C-alpha positions as CSV (number, residue, x, y, z in Angstrom):
1,M,4.0,-28.0,-8.0
2,N,1.0,-29.5,-9.8
3,L,-1.9,-27.1,-10.3
4,D,-5.3,-28.9,-10.3
5,D,-7.9,-27.8,-12.8
6,A,-10.4,-26.4,-10.2
7,T,-7.8,-24.0,-8.8
8,R,-6.5,-23.1,-12.2
9,E,-10.1,-22.1,-13.2
10,R,-10.6,-20.1,-10.0
11,I,-7.4,-18.1,-10.6
12,A,-8.2,-17.6,-14.3
13,G,-11.7,-16.4,-13.3
14,L,-10.3,-13.8,-10.8
15,I,-7.9,-12.5,-13.5
16,E,-10.6,-12.4,-16.2
17,A,-13.2,-10.7,-13.9
18,N,-10.9,-7.9,-12.6
19,P,-9.0,-5.6,-15.0
20,V,-6.4,-5.0,-12.2
21,M,-5.9,-8.1,-10.0
22,L,-3.3,-8.2,-7.2
23,F,-2.6,-11.5,-5.5
24,M,-1.1,-10.5,-2.2
25,K,-0.6,-11.3,1.5
26,G,-3.5,-9.6,3.3
27,V,-5.9,-7.1,1.8
28,R,-5.6,-3.7,0.3
29,G,-6.3,-1.8,3.5
30,A,-4.1,-4.2,5.6
31,P,-1.2,-5.8,3.8
32,Q,0.5,-8.6,5.7
33,C,4.0,-8.2,4.2
34,G,6.2,-5.3,3.2
35,F,6.3,-6.3,-0.5
36,S,2.5,-6.5,-0.7
37,A,2.3,-3.1,1.0
38,Q,4.7,-1.5,-1.5
39,V,2.7,-2.7,-4.5
40,C,-0.6,-1.5,-2.8
41,Q,1.0,1.9,-2.2
42,M,1.9,2.2,-5.9
43,L,-1.5,1.1,-7.1
44,D,-3.2,3.4,-4.6
45,S,-1.4,6.4,-5.9
46,L,-2.6,5.6,-9.4
47,L,-6.1,4.0,-9.2
48,P,-9.2,4.6,-7.2
49,E,-10.2,0.9,-7.4
50,Y,-8.6,-2.4,-8.0
51,A,-9.1,-6.0,-6.8
52,T,-7.0,-8.0,-4.4
53,H,-7.0,-11.6,-3.3
54,D,-5.6,-12.6,0.1
55,V,-3.4,-15.8,-0.5
56,L,-2.9,-16.2,3.3
57,S,-6.5,-17.1,3.7
58,D,-6.6,-19.3,0.6
59,P,-3.9,-22.0,0.6
60,E,-4.9,-23.4,-2.8
61,V,-4.5,-20.1,-4.5
62,R,-1.3,-19.2,-2.4
63,D,0.4,-22.3,-3.9
64,G,-1.5,-22.4,-7.2
65,I,-0.7,-18.8,-8.3
66,K,3.0,-19.6,-8.2
67,A,2.5,-22.5,-10.7
68,F,-0.1,-20.5,-12.7
69,S,2.3,-17.6,-13.3
70,N,5.5,-19.6,-13.1
71,W,6.6,-17.1,-10.6
72,P,8.0,-18.2,-7.1
73,T,6.8,-15.3,-4.9
74,V,3.8,-13.2,-3.9
75,P,2.6,-10.5,-4.5
76,Q,1.8,-10.9,-8.2
77,L,0.1,-8.3,-10.3
78,Y,-2.1,-8.8,-13.4
79,V,-3.4,-6.0,-15.6
80,R,-6.1,-6.8,-18.1
81,G,-5.0,-10.5,-18.1
82,E,-1.3,-9.8,-18.5
83,F,1.1,-10.8,-15.8
84,M,3.2,-7.8,-14.7
85,G,5.4,-9.5,-12.1
86,G,6.3,-9.2,-8.5
87,C,7.2,-6.3,-6.3
88,D,10.6,-5.5,-7.8
89,I,9.4,-5.6,-11.4
90,V,6.3,-3.6,-10.6
91,R,8.5,-1.0,-8.8
92,D,10.6,-0.7,-11.9
93,L,7.6,-0.4,-14.2
94,Y,6.2,2.3,-11.9
95,A,9.5,4.3,-11.9
96,S,9.7,4.1,-15.7
97,G,6.1,5.1,-16.3
98,E,5.3,1.8,-18.0
99,L,2.9,0.8,-15.2
100,H,1.0,4.0,-15.8
101,E,0.7,3.2,-19.5
102,K,-0.5,-0.4,-18.7
103,L,-3.1,0.9,-16.3
104,G,-4.3,3.6,-18.7
105,V,-3.4,6.6,-16.5
106,A,-1.3,9.6,-17.3
107,A,2.4,9.3,-16.3
108,P,3.7,12.3,-14.3
109,A,4.8,15.0,-16.7
110,G,7.4,16.3,-14.2
111,A,7.8,17.1,-10.6
112,V,5.4,19.6,-9.1
113,T,7.4,22.3,-7.4
114,D,4.8,24.9,-6.5
115,V,2.2,23.8,-4.0
116,T,0.3,25.8,-1.4
117,V,-1.0,24.0,1.7
118,T,-2.6,25.9,4.6
119,V,-2.4,24.6,8.1
120,T,-4.6,26.5,10.5
121,E,-3.2,27.7,13.8
122,K,-5.3,25.2,15.8
123,A,-4.1,22.3,13.6
124,A,-0.5,23.6,13.8
125,A,-0.6,23.6,17.6
126,E,-1.8,20.0,17.8
127,L,0.6,18.8,15.1
128,Q,3.5,20.4,17.0
129,R,2.4,18.5,20.2
130,V,2.3,15.2,18.3
131,A,5.6,15.9,16.6
132,S,7.3,16.4,20.0
133,E,6.4,12.8,20.8
134,R,8.1,11.6,17.6
135,P,11.6,13.1,17.6
136,G,13.4,12.6,14.3
137,Q,10.3,11.8,12.3
138,L,8.9,13.9,9.5
139,L,5.3,14.8,8.9
140,H,3.9,13.5,5.6
141,L,0.6,14.3,3.8
142,Q,-0.6,11.6,1.4
143,I,-3.4,11.8,-1.1
144,D,-4.2,8.7,-3.1
145,A,-6.1,8.3,-6.4
146,R,-9.4,8.1,-4.5
147,F,-8.5,11.5,-2.8
148,D,-8.4,9.7,0.5
149,H,-6.1,11.8,2.8
150,G,-3.6,10.7,5.4
151,L,-1.2,12.4,7.8
152,F,1.6,10.3,9.3
153,F,5.1,10.6,10.6
154,G,8.0,8.8,9.0
155,P,11.4,9.1,7.4
156,E,12.1,11.3,4.4
157,Q,11.5,9.7,1.0
158,P,13.4,10.4,-2.2
159,G,11.6,12.8,-4.4
160,D,9.4,14.3,-1.6
161,L,8.4,18.0,-1.9
162,S,8.5,20.0,1.3
163,V,6.0,22.8,2.1
164,T,5.6,24.9,5.2
165,S,2.6,26.5,6.8
166,S,2.1,28.0,10.3
167,G,5.5,26.6,11.2
168,I,4.6,23.1,10.2
169,E,6.7,21.3,7.6
170,L,4.9,18.8,5.4
171,H,6.5,16.3,3.1
172,L,4.5,15.2,0.0
173,D,5.3,12.5,-2.5
174,P,5.2,13.6,-6.2
175,L,1.7,12.3,-6.9
176,T,0.3,13.7,-3.7
177,A,1.9,17.1,-4.6
178,S,0.0,17.0,-7.9
179,R,-3.3,16.7,-6.0
180,A,-2.6,18.9,-3.0
181,N,-2.6,22.5,-4.2
182,G,-5.0,24.5,-2.1
183,V,-5.5,21.9,0.6
184,V,-6.5,23.2,4.1
185,I,-5.7,21.2,7.2
186,D,-7.8,22.2,10.2
187,L,-8.6,20.8,13.7
188,A,-12.3,20.0,14.1
189,E,-14.4,18.9,17.0
190,T,-16.5,15.8,16.7
191,D,-18.6,13.6,19.0
192,R,-15.5,11.5,19.5
193,G,-13.3,14.5,20.3
194,S,-10.9,16.6,18.2
195,G,-9.5,15.4,14.9
196,F,-7.8,16.7,11.8
197,H,-10.1,17.8,8.9
198,I,-8.6,18.1,5.4
199,E,-10.4,20.1,2.8
200,N,-9.2,19.6,-0.8
201,P,-10.6,21.7,-3.6
202,N,-9.1,19.2,-6.1
203,A,-11.2,16.3,-4.9
204,P,-13.8,15.0,-7.4
205,S,-17.4,16.1,-7.1
206,P,-19.4,13.8,-4.8
207,V,-21.8,11.4,-6.3
208,Q,-25.4,12.8,-6.4
209,Q,-28.3,10.6,-5.4
210,L,-31.2,10.2,-7.9
211,T,-34.6,8.6,-7.2
212,A,-36.2,6.4,-9.9
213,K,-38.9,9.1,-10.4
214,E,-36.2,11.8,-10.8
215,L,-34.5,9.6,-13.4
216,A,-37.8,9.3,-15.3
217,A,-38.2,13.0,-15.2
218,M,-34.7,13.5,-16.5
219,R,-35.5,11.2,-19.4
220,E,-38.7,13.1,-20.2
221,S,-36.8,16.4,-20.2
222,G,-34.6,15.2,-23.1
223,E,-31.5,16.1,-21.1
224,P,-28.6,14.1,-22.6
225,F,-27.1,11.5,-20.2
226,L,-25.6,8.0,-20.2
227,L,-27.4,5.4,-18.1
228,L,-25.0,2.7,-17.1
229,D,-26.1,-0.7,-15.7
230,V,-23.4,-2.2,-13.4
231,R,-25.2,-5.6,-12.8
232,T,-24.2,-8.9,-14.4
233,P,-25.3,-9.9,-17.9
234,Q,-27.5,-12.6,-16.3
235,E,-29.4,-10.0,-14.2
236,R,-29.8,-7.8,-17.3
237,E,-31.5,-10.7,-19.1
238,T,-34.0,-10.8,-16.3
239,A,-34.8,-7.1,-16.3
240,Q,-33.4,-3.9,-17.7
241,I,-34.3,-0.2,-18.1
242,E,-34.8,0.8,-21.7
243,G,-31.9,2.8,-23.0
244,S,-29.4,1.7,-20.4
245,R,-26.0,0.2,-21.3
246,L,-24.2,-2.6,-19.5
247,L,-21.0,-1.3,-17.9
248,D,-18.6,-4.0,-19.1
249,E,-14.9,-3.5,-19.6
250,A,-15.2,-2.2,-23.2
251,T,-17.9,0.3,-22.2
252,A,-15.9,1.4,-19.2
253,R,-12.9,2.2,-21.4
254,E,-15.1,4.1,-23.8
255,V,-16.7,6.1,-20.9
256,E,-13.2,6.9,-19.5
257,Q,-12.4,8.8,-22.8
258,M,-15.5,10.9,-22.7
259,P,-15.5,14.6,-21.7
260,K,-15.4,15.0,-17.9
261,D,-18.7,16.9,-17.9
262,T,-20.6,14.0,-19.5
263,V,-23.7,13.3,-17.3
264,L,-23.3,9.7,-16.0
265,V,-26.1,7.9,-14.2
266,F,-25.4,4.5,-12.7
267,H,-27.9,1.8,-11.5
268,C,-27.7,-1.7,-10.2
269,H,-30.3,-3.9,-8.4
270,H,-30.7,-1.9,-5.2
271,G,-28.1,0.9,-5.5
272,G,-25.0,-0.5,-3.7
273,R,-22.8,-1.7,-6.5
274,S,-23.8,1.3,-8.7
275,Q,-22.7,3.7,-5.9
276,K,-19.2,2.2,-5.9
277,A,-19.1,2.4,-9.7
278,A,-20.2,6.1,-9.6
279,E,-17.5,6.9,-7.0
280,H,-14.9,5.3,-9.2
281,F,-15.8,7.6,-12.2
282,A,-16.1,10.6,-9.9
283,A,-12.6,9.9,-8.8
284,L,-11.5,9.9,-12.4
285,G,-12.6,13.5,-12.7
286,F,-16.2,13.3,-14.0
287,T,-18.2,16.2,-12.5
288,Q,-21.8,15.1,-13.1
289,V,-22.2,11.7,-11.6
290,F,-25.5,10.2,-10.3
291,N,-26.5,7.0,-8.5
292,V,-30.1,5.7,-8.7
293,V,-31.3,5.1,-5.1
294,G,-32.9,1.7,-4.9
295,G,-31.7,0.7,-8.3
296,I,-33.9,-1.1,-10.9
297,D,-36.0,-2.5,-8.1
298,S,-37.3,1.1,-7.3
299,W,-37.7,1.7,-11.1
300,S,-40.0,-1.4,-11.2
301,Q,-42.0,-0.2,-8.2
302,D,-42.2,3.5,-8.8
303,V,-42.0,4.1,-12.5
304,D,-42.5,1.0,-14.8
305,P,-44.2,-2.0,-13.3
306,S,-43.7,-3.9,-16.5
307,V,-40.0,-4.3,-15.6
308,A,-39.7,-7.6,-13.8
309,R,-38.6,-7.6,-10.1
310,Y,-36.3,-10.4,-8.9
């Protein structure tokens, strides 16, 4: 098919703006085809964040991406501007470890064989009840790169590790196994009734919130930290906090190589975008991660009125 210039520019812009860009049917949390779901599952196991574009809701891109990539099917994965391929090729790259290398994450050094997971007696009783309603199905624990946890029933998968606690057999895929040692599964009461609560000592430290005044005090104390601005270059031209650095792709790569105890402070305009960026780096293992509540707008109001508001 012919690809018009406007659609070509839109597709190129999406690829350029997102280091990992997946064109798929549906969205990350709700894939609308099995092949898209498989690629999401692989990426979820490796990355806390990546971008997706739903071609079902965008007919121009749905047809255009096939001509753009000279590839007849969707999903299609791009990593730092390089076309990786569709589901089958991505699956092969994942199995060989090449996808890990392209994404800049460590390939598994070998299968984890010694994992301790504790299921409390209360949780075990409820899981046994649920299992009785699903004969022939196995209970799986899944932990993705964001340390989001899931319990579900399904068939056995090749390479799964089996662990047993309180009479409950759990099946873990290899990457989940590497993140699961010490996990405790309990049954907790909430306002909506009972539900499973999973505590994982391997999960990254939560993002700590910092007011603009507290940031100013941190600067005055001389404590070493890196202040990262996650806004656009255009916003930064309008106003910026002295000493901050724009979190572009090059800076992000540099930060990723720093010691995991480096103090990272993130800010944006009002605090929303920077919270997501902070969560991303916390998921990578950084232990001292802060988000500036209210962003640069609070800095202008509470600390330095000379910084323009917009």
